[in-house]
C-alpha positions as CSV (number, residue, x, y, z in Angstrom):
1,X,-10.6,18.9,9.3
2,X,-9.0,20.2,6.1
3,X,-6.2,22.7,5.7
4,X,-7.3,25.6,3.5
5,X,-5.7,28.9,2.4
6,X,-7.4,32.3,2.7
7,X,-5.6,35.5,1.6
8,X,-2.2,33.8,1.8
9,X,-2.8,32.4,5.3
10,X,-3.7,28.9,6.2
11,X,-6.2,27.5,8.7
12,X,-8.6,24.6,9.1
13,X,-12.3,24.1,8.2
14,X,-14.6,21.2,9.1
15,X,-16.8,19.2,6.6
16,X,-19.5,21.9,6.9
17,X,-17.0,24.6,5.8
18,X,-16.9,26.2,9.2
19,X,-13.6,27.7,10.3
20,X,-12.4,25.5,13.2
21,X,-8.9,26.9,13.5
22,X,-8.5,30.5,12.1
23,X,-6.2,31.1,9.1
24,X,-3.2,32.7,10.8
25,X,-0.5,30.3,9.7
26,X,1.9,30.9,6.8
27,X,1.7,27.2,5.9
28,X,-0.1,24.1,7.1
29,X,-0.3,20.3,6.5
30,X,-3.3,18.2,7.2
31,X,-4.2,16.6,10.5
32,X,-3.2,13.0,11.3
33,X,-3.6,11.3,14.7
34,X,-5.0,14.6,16.0
35,X,-1.9,16.5,15.2
36,X,-1.0,18.8,12.3
37,X,2.3,20.6,11.4
38,X,1.9,24.3,10.7
39,X,4.3,27.2,10.0
40,X,4.0,29.9,12.6
41,X,6.3,33.0,12.4
42,X,8.6,31.1,10.1
43,X,8.9,28.2,12.6
44,X,7.3,24.8,12.0
45,X,5.4,23.5,15.0
46,X,2.8,20.9,16.0
47,X,-0.7,21.9,16.9
48,X,-3.6,19.9,18.3
49,X,-7.2,20.0,17.0
50,X,-7.9,23.1,19.2
51,X,-5.0,24.9,17.4
52,X,-2.8,24.9,20.5
53,X,0.9,24.6,19.9
54,X,2.4,21.3,21.3
55,X,5.8,21.2,22.9
56,X,7.6,18.4,21.2
57,X,10.8,16.6,22.2
58,X,13.9,17.9,20.5
59,X,14.2,16.8,16.8
60,X,16.4,17.9,13.9
61,X,13.2,18.1,11.8
62,X,9.4,17.9,12.4
63,X,7.9,14.7,10.9
64,X,4.3,14.1,10.0
65,X,2.2,11.8,12.3
66,X,1.0,8.5,11.0
67,X,-0.6,5.6,12.9
68,X,-0.4,7.7,16.1
69,X,3.3,8.2,16.0
70,X,5.9,10.5,14.4
71,X,9.7,10.2,13.9
72,X,12.1,12.3,15.8
73,X,15.8,12.6,14.7
74,X,18.6,13.4,17.1
75,X,22.3,13.0,16.1
76,X,21.3,11.3,12.9
77,X,19.4,8.5,14.8
78,X,15.7,8.1,14.5
79,X,13.1,7.3,17.2
80,X,9.3,7.8,17.8
81,X,7.0,10.1,19.7
82,X,3.3,9.7,20.2
83,X,0.6,12.4,19.8
84,X,0.9,13.3,23.5
85,X,4.5,14.4,22.6
86,X,6.0,11.6,24.7
87,X,9.0,9.6,23.4
88,X,8.0,6.0,22.8
89,X,11.3,5.0,21.2
90,X,14.5,6.8,21.9
91,X,16.4,7.6,18.7
92,X,18.5,4.6,18.0
93,X,17.9,3.5,14.4
94,X,19.7,4.8,11.3
95,X,16.4,4.8,9.4
96,X,12.7,4.0,10.0
97,X,10.4,3.5,7.0
98,X,6.8,4.8,7.1
99,X,4.4,2.7,9.1
100,X,2.1,0.3,7.2
101,X,-0.8,-1.3,9.2
102,X,1.1,-0.4,12.4
103,X,4.5,-1.9,11.5
104,X,7.6,-0.3,10.1
105,X,10.9,-1.5,8.8
106,X,14.0,-0.2,10.6
107,X,17.7,0.0,9.6
108,X,20.6,-0.3,11.9
109,X,24.2,-0.7,10.7
110,X,22.9,-1.6,7.2
111,X,20.7,-4.4,8.6
112,X,16.9,-4.4,8.6
113,X,14.3,-5.4,11.1
114,X,10.6,-4.5,12.0
115,X,9.1,-2.5,14.9
116,X,5.5,-1.7,15.9
117,X,4.0,1.7,16.8
118,X,4.9,1.2,20.5
119,X,8.6,1.0,19.4
120,X,8.8,-2.7,20.2
121,X,11.2,-4.7,18.1
122,X,9.3,-7.5,16.4
123,X,12.1,-8.6,14.1
124,X,15.7,-7.8,15.1
125,X,17.7,-5.7,12.6
126,X,19.8,-8.7,11.4
127,X,18.8,-9.0,7.7
128,X,19.9,-7.6,4.4
129,X,16.2,-7.1,3.4
130,X,12.9,-7.6,5.1
131,X,9.3,-7.5,3.8
132,X,6.0,-6.4,5.3
133,X,4.7,-7.8,8.6
134,X,1.7,-10.2,8.2
135,X,0.4,-12.5,10.9
136,X,3.6,-12.3,12.9
137,X,5.7,-13.2,9.8
138,X,7.8,-11.5,7.3
139,X,10.0,-12.6,4.4
140,X,13.7,-11.7,4.8
141,X,17.1,-12.1,3.1
142,X,20.1,-13.2,5.1
143,X,23.3,-12.9,2.9
144,X,22.0,-14.6,-0.2
145,X,19.4,-16.8,1.4
146,X,15.7,-15.9,1.2
147,X,13.4,-17.1,4.0
148,X,10.7,-16.2,6.5
149,X,11.1,-14.8,10.0
150,X,8.5,-16.1,12.4
151,X,8.6,-15.9,16.2
152,X,12.1,-14.5,15.9
153,X,13.4,-17.5,13.9
154,X,14.7,-17.4,10.4
155,X,13.3,-20.2,8.2
156,X,15.2,-20.6,4.9
157,X,12.8,-21.2,1.9
158,X,14.2,-24.0,-0.3
159,X,15.8,-22.5,-3.4
160,X,14.0,-19.1,-3.2
161,X,15.6,-16.4,-5.3
162,X,12.9,-13.8,-4.3
163,X,9.8,-13.6,-2.1
164,X,7.0,-11.1,-2.4
165,X,5.0,-9.6,0.5
166,X,2.1,-11.5,2.0
167,X,-1.0,-9.3,1.3
168,X,-4.4,-10.7,2.2
169,X,-3.9,-14.5,2.3
170,X,-1.7,-17.0,3.9
171,X,0.1,-17.6,0.6
172,X,2.5,-15.5,-1.3
173,X,4.5,-15.9,-4.5
174,X,8.2,-16.6,-4.7
175,X,10.7,-17.3,-7.4
176,X,12.9,-20.4,-7.8
177,X,15.0,-21.3,-10.8
178,X,13.5,-18.3,-12.6
179,X,9.9,-19.6,-12.2
180,X,7.1,-18.5,-9.9
181,X,5.4,-20.7,-7.2
182,X,3.6,-20.1,-3.9
183,X,4.7,-20.5,-0.3
184,X,2.8,-20.6,2.9
185,X,3.5,-18.8,6.2
186,X,5.7,-21.7,7.3
187,X,7.9,-21.4,4.2
188,X,6.7,-24.5,2.4
189,X,6.3,-24.5,-1.4
190,X,2.5,-25.4,-1.5
191,X,2.3,-24.6,-5.2
192,X,5.4,-25.6,-7.1
193,X,7.4,-23.0,-9.0
194,X,6.3,-23.8,-12.6
195,X,4.8,-20.5,-13.8
196,X,6.5,-18.0,-16.0
197,X,5.0,-15.1,-13.9
198,X,2.5,-14.9,-11.0
199,X,0.8,-12.3,-8.8
200,X,-0.9,-12.2,-5.4
201,X,-3.8,-14.4,-4.2
202,X,-7.0,-12.6,-3.5
203,X,-10.5,-14.3,-3.2
204,X,-8.6,-17.6,-3.3
205,X,-7.5,-16.9,-6.9
206,X,-4.1,-15.9,-8.2
207,X,-3.2,-14.8,-11.8
208,X,-0.4,-16.9,-13.4
209,X,1.3,-16.8,-16.7
210,X,1.8,-20.0,-18.7
211,X,3.7,-19.5,-22.0
212,X,2.0,-16.3,-23.3
213,X,-1.4,-16.6,-21.6
214,X,-2.7,-15.7,-18.2
215,X,-5.2,-17.6,-16.1
216,X,-6.2,-18.0,-12.4
217,X,-5.3,-20.8,-10.1
218,X,-6.8,-21.7,-6.7
219,X,-4.7,-22.4,-3.5
220,X,-4.4,-26.1,-4.6
221,X,-2.7,-24.9,-7.8
222,X,-5.6,-25.9,-10.1
223,X,-6.8,-23.7,-12.9
224,X,-10.2,-22.2,-12.0
225,X,-10.0,-19.8,-14.9
226,X,-8.1,-21.2,-17.9
227,X,-5.1,-19.3,-19.2
228,X,-6.6,-17.5,-22.2
229,X,-5.8,-13.8,-21.5
230,X,-2.9,-11.6,-22.7
231,X,-2.7,-10.1,-19.2
232,X,-4.5,-10.3,-15.9
233,X,-4.5,-8.5,-12.5
234,X,-5.4,-9.5,-9.0
235,X,-9.0,-9.8,-7.9
236,X,-10.4,-6.7,-6.0
237,X,-12.4,-6.9,-2.8
238,X,-15.6,-6.5,-4.9
239,X,-14.9,-9.8,-6.7
240,X,-13.8,-8.5,-10.1
241,X,-10.4,-8.8,-11.8
242,X,-9.1,-6.9,-14.8
243,X,-8.2,-9.1,-17.8
244,X,-6.8,-8.2,-21.2
245,X,-7.5,-9.6,-24.6
246,X,-6.8,-6.8,-27.1
247,X,-8.3,-4.4,-24.5
248,X,-9.1,-4.6,-20.8
249,X,-12.3,-5.9,-19.3
250,X,-13.3,-7.5,-16.0
251,X,-14.2,-11.1,-15.0
252,X,-16.0,-12.3,-11.9
253,X,-14.7,-15.1,-9.6
254,X,-16.2,-17.9,-11.8
255,X,-14.4,-16.5,-14.8
256,X,-17.4,-15.0,-16.5
257,X,-16.6,-11.8,-18.5
258,X,-19.0,-9.4,-16.8
259,X,-17.5,-6.2,-18.4
260,X,-16.4,-6.8,-22.0
261,X,-12.8,-6.4,-23.0
262,X,-13.5,-3.3,-25.1
263,X,-12.0,-0.6,-22.8
264,X,-8.6,0.9,-23.3
265,X,-7.2,1.1,-19.8
266,X,-3.7,2.4,-20.1
267,X,-0.9,0.6,-18.2
268,X,-0.5,3.7,-16.1
269,X,-4.2,3.7,-15.2
270,X,-4.0,0.0,-14.3
271,X,-1.0,0.7,-12.0
272,X,-2.8,3.7,-10.5
273,X,-5.8,1.5,-9.8
274,X,-3.6,-1.0,-8.2
275,X,-1.9,1.3,-5.7
276,X,-4.8,0.7,-3.3
277,X,-6.0,-2.5,-1.7
278,X,-9.3,-2.4,-3.6
279,X,-7.5,-3.5,-6.7
280,X,-9.0,-2.6,-10.1
281,X,-11.8,-0.5,-8.6
282,X,-11.3,2.6,-6.4
283,X,-14.4,3.5,-4.3
284,X,-16.5,1.2,-6.5
285,X,-15.6,2.7,-9.9
286,X,-12.8,2.1,-12.5
287,X,-11.7,4.7,-14.9
288,X,-11.9,3.4,-18.5
289,X,-11.4,4.7,-22.1
290,X,-13.7,3.9,-25.0
291,X,-13.4,5.3,-28.5
292,X,-11.3,8.2,-27.3
293,X,-13.5,9.2,-24.4
294,X,-13.1,8.5,-20.7
295,X,-15.8,7.3,-18.2
296,X,-16.2,5.6,-14.9
297,X,-17.3,2.0,-14.9
298,X,-19.4,0.4,-12.2
299,X,-19.0,-3.2,-11.2
300,X,-22.2,-4.1,-13.0
301,X,-20.7,-3.0,-16.3
302,X,-22.7,0.3,-16.6
303,X,-21.0,3.6,-16.9
304,X,-21.4,6.2,-14.1
305,X,-24.3,8.6,-15.0
306,X,-23.9,7.2,-18.5
307,X,-21.4,10.0,-19.2
308,X,-18.2,10.1,-21.2
309,X,-15.6,12.8,-20.9
310,X,-12.8,14.2,-23.0
311,X,-10.5,13.7,-20.0
312,X,-10.9,12.3,-16.5
313,X,-8.6,11.9,-13.5
314,X,-8.8,9.0,-11.1
315,X,-10.9,9.6,-8.0
316,X,-8.6,10.1,-5.0
317,X,-9.1,9.3,-1.4
318,X,-8.7,12.9,-0.2
319,X,-7.4,16.0,-1.8
320,X,-5.9,19.0,0.1
321,X,-7.5,22.3,-1.1
322,X,-4.9,24.7,-2.5
């Protein structure tokens, strides 16, 4: 269902364009977990998919639902309710960050931990910083020591000055003596910190910088794609990675340039492409610029509908009609 406005009032339509909930709200936000926030007679309330107002536990503010739960705030402490309007976590934390894959970072007395959507504490708030939660593990900082927290135990990582989130593989990059290497889920340096820069593993390949050139290494730390590029990004799930010579193109997992480096992809566009898991390509297309015109590139190197435009925005996952 989509929130839409009609004559200054908001309601909801389905994918066929049929009104499911009449437009009699002065404002509305989209549904998530079967609940939407709407403004009715100047008051913000929760409704279900039938448009019925839901009686929620007391909260200083109404928060959006995400992953089946929403925050509630009482006396400046934050807890959780589920979409049946039941409290699953009494307000006890100073702050809860948005849930990602069913896990959220929580702050208590300036220390951080991790909970799940059932309100269960998976990592106690005892750390100056914590990362994301991946395979029952997160990176954390205790005072000035970086390490991993696994099964409730803090494992210092030898010499680590910073650790990045584990994303799709059991290796992540970390910094030691100003250089980048890779650690496993047990906190061992499996690829020694010898690179000037590095990025995440995907498809068993990680971009690393040696001197002024980027290449790709495998989990054994061997170069599969030699360092010849001026810049490089992580492989997407479709098996292509953006690489830069003078301009950007795409290579496949064997290092073959399948889309020539002739496209001007601005840094902003690269960053925008990389905000989603499907790095480089969003919904199977990448926005590229060639000779002042914009088009959408398909993984086989052809341009969508063979059309070039004066201007083109990125495809987005879902847009609210306004």
